[in-house]
Structure formats: structure tokens, C-alpha cells
C-alpha positions as CSV (number, residue, x, y, z in Angstrom):
1,X,-19.9,-74.8,-33.6
2,X,-19.6,-71.1,-33.0
3,X,-22.7,-69.3,-31.8
4,X,-24.9,-67.5,-34.3
5,X,-24.7,-64.3,-32.3
6,X,-20.8,-64.3,-32.5
7,X,-20.9,-64.9,-36.2
8,X,-23.4,-62.0,-36.6
9,X,-21.0,-59.7,-34.7
10,X,-18.1,-60.8,-37.0
11,X,-20.3,-60.3,-40.1
12,X,-21.4,-56.9,-39.0
13,X,-17.8,-55.9,-38.2
14,X,-16.5,-56.9,-41.6
15,X,-19.5,-55.3,-43.4
16,X,-18.7,-52.1,-41.6
17,X,-14.9,-52.3,-42.0
18,X,-14.6,-53.3,-45.7
19,X,-14.3,-50.4,-48.2
20,X,-17.4,-49.6,-50.2
21,X,-17.3,-50.9,-53.8
22,X,-15.3,-54.0,-53.1
23,X,-18.3,-56.3,-53.4
24,X,-21.8,-56.1,-54.7
25,X,-23.2,-56.7,-51.2
26,X,-22.3,-57.8,-47.7
27,X,-19.7,-60.5,-47.7
28,X,-20.4,-64.1,-46.8
29,X,-18.7,-65.0,-43.5
30,X,-17.9,-68.6,-42.8
31,X,-16.5,-69.4,-39.4
32,X,-15.2,-72.4,-37.6
33,X,-13.0,-72.7,-34.5
34,X,-9.8,-71.7,-36.3
35,X,-10.7,-69.5,-39.2
36,X,-13.0,-66.7,-40.5
37,X,-13.4,-66.9,-44.3
38,X,-14.6,-63.6,-45.9
39,X,-16.1,-64.2,-49.3
40,X,-17.4,-61.3,-51.4
41,X,-19.2,-61.2,-54.7
42,X,-17.7,-59.2,-57.5
43,X,-19.8,-57.5,-60.1
44,X,-21.1,-59.9,-62.8
45,X,-18.8,-59.8,-65.8
46,X,-20.2,-59.1,-69.2
47,X,-18.9,-61.6,-71.8
48,X,-20.2,-62.7,-75.2
49,X,-17.2,-64.9,-76.1
50,X,-16.5,-68.6,-75.8
51,X,-16.4,-70.6,-72.6
52,X,-12.6,-70.5,-72.6
53,X,-12.8,-66.7,-72.8
54,X,-15.3,-66.5,-70.0
55,X,-13.1,-68.7,-67.8
56,X,-10.0,-66.6,-68.5
57,X,-12.1,-63.4,-67.8
58,X,-13.2,-64.7,-64.4
59,X,-9.6,-65.7,-63.5
60,X,-8.4,-62.3,-64.6
61,X,-11.0,-60.4,-62.6
62,X,-10.3,-62.5,-59.4
63,X,-6.6,-62.0,-59.8
64,X,-6.9,-58.3,-60.4
65,X,-9.1,-57.9,-57.3
66,X,-6.6,-59.9,-55.2
67,X,-3.6,-57.8,-56.3
68,X,-5.3,-54.4,-56.1
69,X,-6.7,-55.1,-52.6
70,X,-3.8,-57.0,-51.1
71,X,-2.4,-54.4,-48.7
72,X,-5.8,-53.3,-47.4
73,X,-7.0,-56.9,-46.9
74,X,-3.8,-57.7,-44.9
75,X,-4.4,-54.6,-42.7
76,X,-8.1,-55.6,-42.1
77,X,-7.1,-59.2,-41.5
78,X,-4.5,-58.3,-38.9
79,X,-7.0,-56.1,-37.1
80,X,-9.7,-58.8,-37.2
81,X,-7.2,-61.5,-36.0
82,X,-6.4,-59.4,-32.9
83,X,-10.1,-58.6,-32.3
84,X,-11.6,-62.1,-32.8
85,X,-8.5,-64.3,-32.2
86,X,-9.0,-66.2,-35.4
87,X,-7.1,-66.3,-38.7
88,X,-8.8,-64.6,-41.7
89,X,-8.9,-66.0,-45.2
90,X,-10.2,-64.3,-48.3
91,X,-12.1,-65.2,-51.4
92,X,-14.4,-63.9,-54.1
93,X,-17.4,-65.1,-56.1
94,X,-17.2,-64.1,-59.7
95,X,-19.5,-65.3,-62.4
96,X,-20.8,-68.0,-60.0
97,X,-17.3,-69.4,-59.4
98,X,-15.7,-69.1,-55.9
99,X,-12.0,-68.4,-55.8
100,X,-10.2,-68.5,-52.4
101,X,-7.0,-66.5,-52.1
102,X,-5.8,-67.7,-48.7
103,X,-7.0,-70.5,-46.6
104,X,-5.8,-72.0,-43.4
105,X,-4.7,-75.6,-43.5
106,X,-5.2,-77.2,-40.0
107,X,-3.9,-80.6,-39.0
108,X,-6.6,-82.9,-37.6
109,X,-5.8,-85.9,-35.5
110,X,-7.9,-89.0,-36.3
111,X,-7.9,-92.7,-35.6
112,X,-8.6,-95.0,-38.4
113,X,-9.1,-98.7,-38.5
114,X,-7.2,-100.9,-41.0
115,X,-10.0,-101.0,-43.5
116,X,-10.2,-97.2,-43.5
117,X,-6.5,-96.8,-43.8
118,X,-6.6,-99.2,-46.8
119,X,-9.1,-96.9,-48.5
120,X,-6.6,-94.0,-48.1
121,X,-3.7,-96.2,-49.2
122,X,-5.6,-97.2,-52.4
123,X,-6.1,-93.6,-53.3
124,X,-2.4,-92.9,-52.8
125,X,-1.4,-95.9,-54.8
126,X,-3.7,-94.9,-57.6
127,X,-2.3,-91.4,-57.8
128,X,-5.5,-89.8,-56.7
129,X,-3.7,-88.3,-53.7
130,X,0.0,-87.8,-52.8
131,X,-0.4,-88.9,-49.2
132,X,-2.8,-90.3,-46.7
133,X,-3.4,-86.7,-45.5
134,X,-4.3,-85.6,-49.1
135,X,-6.5,-88.7,-49.5
136,X,-8.4,-87.9,-46.4
137,X,-8.9,-84.3,-47.4
138,X,-10.1,-85.6,-50.9
139,X,-12.6,-87.9,-49.1
140,X,-13.9,-85.0,-46.9
141,X,-14.4,-82.8,-50.0
142,X,-16.2,-85.5,-51.9
143,X,-18.6,-86.1,-49.0
144,X,-19.2,-82.4,-48.6
145,X,-19.9,-82.0,-52.3
146,X,-22.3,-85.0,-52.5
147,X,-24.2,-84.3,-49.2
148,X,-24.3,-80.5,-49.3
149,X,-28.1,-80.3,-48.8
150,X,-28.0,-82.7,-45.8
151,X,-25.0,-80.9,-44.3
152,X,-26.8,-77.6,-44.6
153,X,-29.9,-79.0,-42.9
154,X,-27.6,-80.4,-40.1
155,X,-25.9,-77.0,-39.7
156,X,-29.4,-75.3,-39.5
157,X,-30.4,-77.8,-36.8
158,X,-27.3,-77.1,-34.8
159,X,-27.9,-73.4,-34.9
160,X,-31.4,-74.0,-33.7
161,X,-30.0,-76.1,-30.8
162,X,-27.6,-73.2,-30.0
163,X,-30.5,-70.7,-29.9
164,X,-32.6,-72.9,-27.6
165,X,-29.6,-73.5,-25.4
166,X,-28.9,-69.8,-25.0
167,X,-32.5,-69.0,-24.2
168,X,-32.6,-71.7,-21.5
169,X,-32.1,-71.3,-17.8
170,X,-28.7,-70.2,-16.5
171,X,-27.2,-73.3,-14.9
172,X,-24.4,-71.3,-13.3
173,X,-26.6,-69.5,-10.8
């Protein structure tokens, strides 16, 4: 887990670096060991039409933003990747929906017992996933969705541990 201070530096850098008017406020910055995700909120669209019209409007707004900002986002991402040594991905929140433009897909090595592999193989056989890798990703998304509150509390607790650790005595002296 990255330190809260490092994430604050990245957040500050992006907030200062992004052009005014792109988002309604400071972007959300989500970091892990490999990637920095920059997610900004677009102005709330005004629509009085059907749900289908609303969905199409949100898709259109996100796509327009993506196309109109592409060159500048690439330039900012390259600068950030050199500075922070992490890949940058982009997304927007529009009408309460999050749309990611680019994301990093990172292989993760794991060891699974036979009963766990059978779960993945069942998902593949049923057509839920194309491969064991897709099945495992599907399982992780499902757990994340269904335990979002608990995972948030766990992340908060880890940040607290990081703060306490950094305030403790220097063991290298």
C-alpha cells in the first residue's frame, strides 16, 4: 500500500497540472504499485428524456471528452510516468457513472488448490468467463462489489497503520 503522503503529492501534482475546466473539481486519484488512475467529474448533464436517451447522452459526453482531451492527456501522462515511475490511466464520472478510458492490466501470479481451480473451470464451462484468468478477475470484481464498505474500512485502517508507522522511531539510526 502506497503511503498517504505520496498519494497526496501525486494528487496535488495532477490538480495543479490539469487544465482548468476539464473537471468540476479536483480529480480522484487512485494508486497502487503499478498504476495511477486519474478520474475527474464532468459537469452534470441536463436531460429530460427517457433512460435510453440519458444513457446515450452520458456515453456521448464521455466519448467527446476522451477525444477532445486525448493529446493533452497523453502529454500529461508521459510527464507523470517519468516523474512518478508509474503508468497513468484516465477516466471520468458523468451522471454518476464512471467510464475508464485506459487501464493497466497486470498479470498476477497465484497458487490455487484444486477446489479453487474447479470454481474457475465451472465459470469457464458455463460461459461466464473465457479463461481461468477472466474467471479470476470476475471473482475479484464480484468480491469488491459486494464487500465495498468492508474493503473501504480496511483501506482506512491500513492508512492509519502507515501514519502511525511513519510517526514512530527511526529504526535505521
